[in-house]
C-alpha positions as CSV (number, residue, x, y, z in Angstrom):
1,A,201.6,39.4,117.7
2,H,203.2,36.3,119.2
3,N,206.5,37.0,121.0
4,P,208.7,33.8,120.9
5,D,210.7,35.0,123.9
6,D,207.6,35.1,126.1
7,T,207.5,31.7,127.8
8,Y,204.0,32.4,129.2
9,D,202.6,32.8,125.7
10,Q,204.1,29.9,123.8
11,P,201.9,28.0,121.3
12,N,200.6,24.6,122.4
13,G,202.3,21.5,121.1
14,P,200.6,19.3,118.6
15,G,197.2,18.4,119.8
16,M,197.6,20.2,123.2
17,D,194.6,22.4,122.5
18,T,192.3,19.3,122.8
19,A,191.2,17.1,125.7
20,A,192.8,14.1,124.0
21,G,196.1,15.9,123.8
22,F,196.0,16.8,127.5
23,G,195.2,13.2,128.3
24,A,198.2,12.1,126.3
25,L,200.4,14.4,128.4
26,L,199.1,12.9,131.7
27,A,199.7,9.4,130.3
28,A,203.3,10.3,129.4
29,T,204.1,11.5,133.0
30,S,202.7,8.3,134.5
31,E,205.6,6.3,133.2
32,N,208.0,5.1,136.0
33,H,211.0,6.8,134.4
34,Y,212.2,10.2,133.4
35,K,214.2,11.6,130.5
36,L,217.1,13.6,131.8
37,Q,219.3,15.8,129.6
38,G,223.0,14.8,129.8
39,S,225.9,17.2,129.8
40,F,226.6,16.5,126.1
41,G,223.1,16.8,124.9
42,E,222.3,13.1,125.1
43,T,219.4,11.7,127.0
44,S,219.5,9.1,129.7
45,E,216.8,6.9,131.3
46,V,216.8,6.6,135.1
47,D,214.3,5.0,137.5
48,G,212.1,7.5,139.2
49,P,209.9,7.2,142.4
50,P,206.8,5.1,141.9
51,L,203.7,7.1,141.2
52,P,200.3,6.4,142.7
53,A,197.9,4.5,140.6
54,K,195.7,6.6,138.4
55,G,192.6,7.9,140.1
56,S,193.9,7.2,143.7
57,A,195.4,9.5,146.3
58,P,198.8,8.7,148.0
59,P,198.3,7.2,151.5
60,L,198.9,9.6,154.4
61,P,201.8,8.8,156.8
62,R,200.6,7.4,160.2
63,K,201.5,9.3,163.3
64,A,203.4,7.4,166.0
65,S,201.5,6.9,169.3
66,T,202.4,5.8,172.7
67,N,200.7,2.7,173.9
68,W,199.5,3.3,177.5
69,G,197.0,0.5,177.6
70,S,193.3,1.0,177.1
71,P,191.9,4.1,175.2
72,I,190.3,5.3,178.4
73,A,193.7,5.4,180.3
74,E,195.3,7.1,177.4
75,T,192.7,9.8,177.3
76,L,193.0,10.4,181.0
77,L,196.7,10.5,180.8
78,Q,196.5,13.3,178.2
79,Q,194.2,15.2,180.5
80,A,196.6,14.6,183.5
81,E,199.6,15.9,181.5
82,R,197.8,19.3,181.1
83,C,197.2,19.6,184.9
84,D,199.4,21.2,187.5
85,G,200.9,18.7,189.8
86,F,201.3,15.9,187.2
87,S,204.3,13.9,188.4
88,G,204.5,11.2,185.8
89,P,204.8,7.4,186.6
90,I,205.9,7.6,190.2
91,S,205.1,5.0,192.9
92,R,202.8,5.3,195.9
93,E,205.9,5.6,198.2
94,E,207.5,8.3,196.1
95,S,204.2,10.4,196.1
96,K,204.0,10.2,199.8
97,S,207.6,11.3,200.1
98,R,207.0,14.3,197.9
99,L,203.9,15.4,199.8
100,E,205.2,14.8,203.3
101,A,206.5,18.3,203.9
102,F,203.4,20.1,202.6
103,S,200.2,21.2,204.3
104,V,196.8,19.4,204.3
105,G,195.1,19.6,200.9
106,T,198.3,19.7,198.8
107,Y,198.1,17.1,196.0
108,L,199.7,15.6,193.0
109,I,198.5,13.5,190.0
110,R,200.5,10.4,189.0
111,Y,200.4,7.5,186.6
112,S,200.4,4.1,188.3
113,A,202.4,1.6,186.2
114,N,201.1,-1.2,188.4
115,T,197.4,-0.6,187.7
116,S,197.7,1.4,184.5
117,A,195.6,4.1,186.1
118,I,195.6,7.8,186.9
119,V,195.8,8.4,190.7
120,L,195.2,11.5,192.8
121,S,197.5,11.5,195.9
122,F,196.8,14.2,198.5
123,K,197.7,15.2,202.0
124,S,194.7,14.3,204.1
125,T,196.1,15.0,207.6
126,A,199.4,16.2,209.0
127,T,200.9,12.7,208.8
128,Q,198.8,10.9,206.2
129,V,198.7,10.8,202.4
130,R,195.8,9.1,200.7
131,H,195.5,7.8,197.1
132,F,192.3,7.8,195.0
133,P,192.2,6.2,191.6
134,V,190.4,8.3,188.9
135,E,188.6,6.8,185.9
136,K,186.8,8.2,182.9
137,L,183.5,6.3,182.4
138,D,182.4,5.0,179.0
139,T,179.0,6.4,179.6
140,G,180.4,9.9,180.4
141,G,181.4,11.4,183.7
142,M,184.2,10.5,186.1
143,K,184.7,8.0,188.9
144,L,186.8,9.0,191.9
145,D,187.7,5.9,193.9
146,K,184.2,4.4,194.4
147,T,182.2,7.6,193.8
148,V,180.6,8.1,190.4
149,L,180.4,11.8,189.3
150,A,178.2,11.6,186.2
151,A,178.1,15.4,185.7
152,V,181.9,15.9,185.8
153,P,183.3,15.6,182.2
154,D,187.0,15.7,182.7
155,L,189.9,15.7,185.2
156,E,190.3,19.5,185.3
157,T,186.7,19.9,186.2
158,L,187.1,17.2,188.9
159,L,190.0,19.0,190.5
160,D,188.0,22.3,190.5
161,L,185.2,20.5,192.3
162,L,187.5,19.0,194.9
163,K,189.0,22.4,195.6
164,G,185.6,23.8,196.4
165,E,184.1,20.9,198.4
166,D,185.4,18.6,201.1
167,S,182.6,16.0,201.0
168,Y,184.5,13.8,198.6
169,L,187.9,13.6,200.1
170,G,187.3,14.8,203.7
171,V,189.4,17.9,202.9
172,K,189.5,20.5,200.2
173,L,192.4,20.4,197.7
174,T,194.4,23.5,198.1
175,A,197.3,23.6,195.6
176,A,199.4,21.2,193.5
177,V,202.7,20.2,195.0
178,T,204.4,21.9,192.0
179,S,202.6,25.2,192.4
180,Q,204.1,28.3,194.0
181,D,200.9,28.4,196.2
182,A,201.8,25.1,197.9
183,E,202.6,25.8,201.5
184,I,205.4,24.0,203.3
185,Y,203.8,22.4,206.4
186,I,206.3,23.6,209.0
187,G,205.9,27.2,207.9
188,L,202.3,26.7,206.9
189,S,199.5,29.2,206.4
190,S,196.5,27.0,207.1
191,S,193.4,27.0,204.9
192,E,191.2,26.3,207.9
193,E,188.3,28.7,208.6
194,W,189.8,29.6,212.0
195,Y,193.1,30.8,210.5
196,K,193.3,34.5,210.0
197,G,196.9,35.0,208.8
198,N,198.6,38.2,210.0
199,M,195.6,39.6,211.8
200,T,196.6,41.9,214.7
201,R,195.8,41.4,218.3
202,V,193.6,44.5,218.3
203,K,191.6,43.3,215.3
204,A,191.3,39.8,216.8
205,E,189.7,41.4,220.0
206,E,187.4,43.4,217.8
207,V,186.0,40.5,215.8
208,L,185.7,38.2,218.9
209,T,183.9,40.7,221.2
210,G,180.4,39.6,221.9
211,T,180.8,36.1,220.5
212,P,179.8,32.9,222.3
213,D,182.1,31.2,224.8
214,G,184.8,29.1,223.0
215,T,184.8,31.2,219.8
216,F,188.4,31.4,218.6
217,L,190.8,32.2,215.8
218,V,194.4,31.6,215.1
219,R,196.8,34.3,213.8
220,K,200.4,34.3,212.8
221,R,203.0,36.2,214.8
222,G,206.2,35.1,213.2
223,E,208.0,32.1,211.7
224,N,206.6,29.0,213.3
225,S,204.9,31.2,215.9
226,Y,201.1,31.6,216.2
227,A,198.6,32.9,218.7
228,I,195.2,31.5,219.6
229,S,192.7,34.3,220.5
230,V,189.6,32.9,222.3
231,C,186.4,34.5,223.9
232,H,185.3,33.2,227.3
233,Q,182.8,35.0,229.6
234,Y,183.0,38.2,227.6
235,T,186.8,38.3,227.9
236,I,189.3,37.8,225.0
237,S,192.5,36.0,225.9
238,H,195.6,35.2,223.8
239,H,197.8,32.1,223.9
240,L,201.0,31.5,222.2
241,L,201.7,28.3,220.1
242,A,205.2,27.4,219.0
243,I,205.5,25.0,216.1
244,R,208.8,23.1,216.5
245,P,210.1,20.9,213.7
246,G,210.2,17.3,214.9
247,Q,208.9,18.2,218.3
248,T,205.5,18.7,219.9
249,V,203.7,22.0,219.9
250,L,204.6,24.3,222.8
251,V,201.7,26.3,224.5
252,N,202.3,29.5,226.3
253,K,206.0,28.9,226.3
254,T,206.0,26.2,228.9
255,E,203.5,23.3,228.3
256,Q,203.7,20.8,225.5
257,L,200.8,19.2,223.6
258,S,201.0,15.7,222.0
259,S,200.5,17.3,218.6
260,Q,203.3,18.4,216.2
261,T,201.4,20.6,213.8
262,L,199.2,23.6,214.0
263,E,196.0,21.8,212.7
264,D,196.5,18.9,215.1
265,A,197.1,21.2,218.0
266,V,193.8,23.0,217.3
267,T,192.0,19.7,217.1
268,E,193.6,18.6,220.4
269,L,192.6,21.9,222.2
270,S,189.1,21.4,220.9
271,A,188.9,18.2,223.0
272,T,191.1,19.1,226.0
273,I,191.4,22.4,227.7
274,G,195.0,23.5,227.2
275,P,197.4,24.8,229.8
276,K,196.6,28.3,231.0
277,M,193.6,28.4,228.6
278,P,190.1,29.3,229.9
279,C,188.0,26.8,227.8
280,L,187.8,24.4,224.9
281,L,188.2,25.8,221.4
282,M,184.6,25.3,220.2
283,L,183.6,27.7,217.4
284,P,185.8,29.0,214.6
285,C,185.4,32.7,214.2
286,D,183.9,33.4,210.8
287,A,184.7,37.1,210.7
């Protein structure tokens, strides 16, 4: 039996059980006004929000976007924002200032407002910072300065490539300037093949024994203090290097080189026999 109190089982209004009746209901709701019940039982007419035309969907709101120039630059910018080392729209001079204190291979990524381009700035030597523009090609692949890398799909892949190979930049990228792995240059831990970290004197003699003349390695002894261990005529000798901020490197506590950094000191001693040293530094130890 029908229960008049059950709102889910009320009989249809006149004609509501037919398609024509349902169409009439839809037509009634399309009017641009509504009947509202007043506090004393009267009805009032008020304007309602405009309804979409019959048979059409309401337009979707447009999302706001930042105009960075060309679509290519915008795509690269989005990629850059996801990478470690992204430093925003900073100048060439500011990027050099930020990288100055860090070791070779440290890098940052920036947006150049002057050229509307993404730029990779990196420490190439102890005293030099270089800047390579990066482009995403319409045909696919990337362009680094003047080098086209057709098989590299995005910026992240490009950075991984540059961390594994030095043929494109002359050095391998090591760490972003914002990373905890970035090494301050004065207290550096070099990424060069000859650098063996905290290797002991005994271990250095072990790995150098029997190697050709001029085979060498560098190990850390303390803060700003290093030792070069080198093999010459079947004898292993050890030579102290003191890295002094703002001054030239001190060799064996007495003689000065013209270099101010560890890497540059090794380069200098590869071309000129250092004070109290038996030979040139010729072959990095690969042990």
